[in-house]
C-alpha positions as CSV (number, residue, x, y, z in Angstrom):
1,M,96.5,176.8,131.6
2,D,94.4,175.6,128.8
3,T,95.1,172.6,126.6
4,Y,95.7,174.8,123.5
5,T,98.5,176.7,125.2
6,I,100.2,173.4,126.3
7,D,99.8,171.9,122.8
8,V,101.5,175.0,121.3
9,E,104.3,174.8,123.9
10,L,104.8,171.1,123.1
11,E,105.0,171.9,119.3
12,H,107.5,174.7,120.2
13,Y,109.6,172.2,122.1
14,Y,109.4,169.7,119.2
15,G,110.6,172.4,116.8
16,D,113.4,173.5,119.0
17,R,114.5,169.9,119.6
18,M,114.6,169.2,115.9
19,K,116.9,172.3,115.4
20,T,119.0,172.1,118.5
21,S,120.2,169.8,121.3
22,S,118.0,168.4,124.0
23,R,119.6,170.6,126.6
24,E,119.0,173.8,124.6
25,A,115.4,172.9,123.8
26,C,114.7,172.2,127.5
27,R,116.4,175.5,128.4
28,R,114.2,177.4,126.0
29,F,111.1,175.6,127.2
30,Y,112.0,176.5,130.8
31,L,112.5,180.1,129.9
32,R,109.1,180.3,128.3
33,A,107.5,178.5,131.2
34,V,109.1,180.9,133.8
35,S,108.0,183.9,131.8
36,R,104.4,182.5,131.7
37,C,104.1,181.2,135.4
38,N,105.8,181.4,138.7
39,G,105.9,179.6,142.1
40,A,103.3,177.0,142.7
41,E,101.6,177.8,139.3
42,L,104.9,176.9,137.6
43,E,105.0,173.5,139.3
44,R,101.4,172.8,138.3
45,Y,102.2,173.9,134.7
46,L,105.2,171.6,134.5
47,K,103.1,168.7,135.7
48,L,100.4,169.4,133.1
49,V,103.0,169.7,130.3
50,K,104.6,166.4,131.5
51,A,101.2,164.7,131.4
52,H,100.5,166.0,127.9
53,A,104.0,165.0,126.7
54,S,103.5,161.5,128.0
55,V,100.1,161.2,126.2
56,Y,101.7,162.6,123.0
57,S,104.4,160.0,123.2
58,S,101.8,157.2,123.7
59,V,99.7,158.5,120.7
60,H,102.7,158.6,118.4
61,H,103.7,155.1,119.6
62,M,100.3,153.9,118.5
63,F,100.5,155.7,115.1
64,R,103.8,154.0,114.3
65,S,101.8,150.9,113.4
66,P,101.0,150.8,109.7
67,F,97.5,149.4,110.5
68,K,96.5,152.9,111.8
69,H,96.9,154.6,108.4
70,V,94.8,154.9,105.3
71,E,97.7,153.8,103.1
72,L,97.5,150.2,104.2
73,P,94.2,149.5,102.4
74,L,95.5,151.4,99.4
75,L,98.7,149.3,99.5
76,L,96.7,146.1,99.6
77,T,94.5,147.2,96.8
78,S,97.5,148.2,94.7
79,L,99.1,144.9,95.5
80,V,96.0,143.0,94.3
81,L,96.0,145.0,91.1
82,L,99.7,144.4,90.5
83,V,99.4,140.6,91.2
84,S,96.3,140.2,89.0
85,S,98.0,142.2,86.2
86,V,101.1,140.1,86.4
87,V,99.1,136.9,86.3
88,M,97.2,138.2,83.2
89,V,100.6,139.0,81.5
90,L,102.0,135.6,82.4
91,S,98.9,133.9,80.9
92,G,99.5,135.6,77.6
93,E,97.3,138.7,77.8
94,T,99.2,141.8,76.6
95,S,96.6,144.5,76.1
96,A,97.1,148.1,76.9
97,L,94.6,147.8,79.8
98,I,96.7,145.1,81.4
99,A,99.9,147.1,80.9
100,G,98.2,150.1,82.5
101,G,97.0,148.0,85.4
102,T,100.4,146.6,86.0
103,S,102.1,150.0,86.0
104,A,99.4,151.5,88.2
105,G,99.7,148.6,90.6
106,L,103.4,148.9,90.8
107,I,103.4,152.7,91.2
108,G,100.6,152.4,93.9
109,V,102.6,149.8,95.9
110,L,105.8,151.9,95.8
111,Q,104.0,155.1,96.8
112,C,102.1,153.5,99.6
113,V,105.2,151.8,101.0
114,R,107.1,155.1,100.8
115,Q,104.3,156.9,102.7
116,L,104.0,154.2,105.3
117,I,107.8,154.4,105.9
118,R,107.6,158.2,106.1
119,N,104.8,157.9,108.7
120,W,106.6,155.4,110.7
121,Q,109.8,157.5,110.8
122,Q,107.8,160.7,111.7
123,H,105.9,159.1,114.5
124,S,109.0,157.3,115.9
125,V,110.9,160.6,116.1
126,R,108.0,162.4,117.7
127,E,107.5,159.5,120.2
128,A,111.2,159.7,121.1
129,V,111.2,163.5,121.5
130,F,108.1,163.6,123.7
131,S,109.3,160.6,125.8
132,E,112.6,162.4,126.4
133,F,110.7,165.6,127.3
134,A,108.4,163.8,129.7
135,E,111.5,162.3,131.4
136,F,113.1,165.7,131.6
137,L,109.9,167.2,133.2
138,Q,109.7,164.2,135.6
139,R,113.2,165.0,136.8
140,E,112.4,168.7,137.1
141,T,109.1,168.2,139.1
142,N,110.9,165.8,141.5
143,H,113.5,168.4,142.5
């Protein structure tokens, strides 16, 4: 089995898992695996998929960190813009440029925070699904 086939299978499992229960998603995976392989080849295939699922879980665990995304530098830049604009407003400067900088900084901070939260949620869910799948495959290969 090539890596592309296994990656597609893992994405199928993820899609099934998001729509149905763990048991149903595992059942569908197993049916697809049995239709693709048999005997010793099936056992080898299950081990390969388990290894890939474990790696996917680790990668998504790493990507949960906000330090791994481009939004963090954008967030910090927007925060600097917002703070400097607020300082200028507090010092008595009320030009249109300062108002634009304040609003741009505020909108930038809010958008970056929303995107970082969305990334964290997405990677947390994917990590949990692939960890669960790797555990299922571990039980299956031990039987």
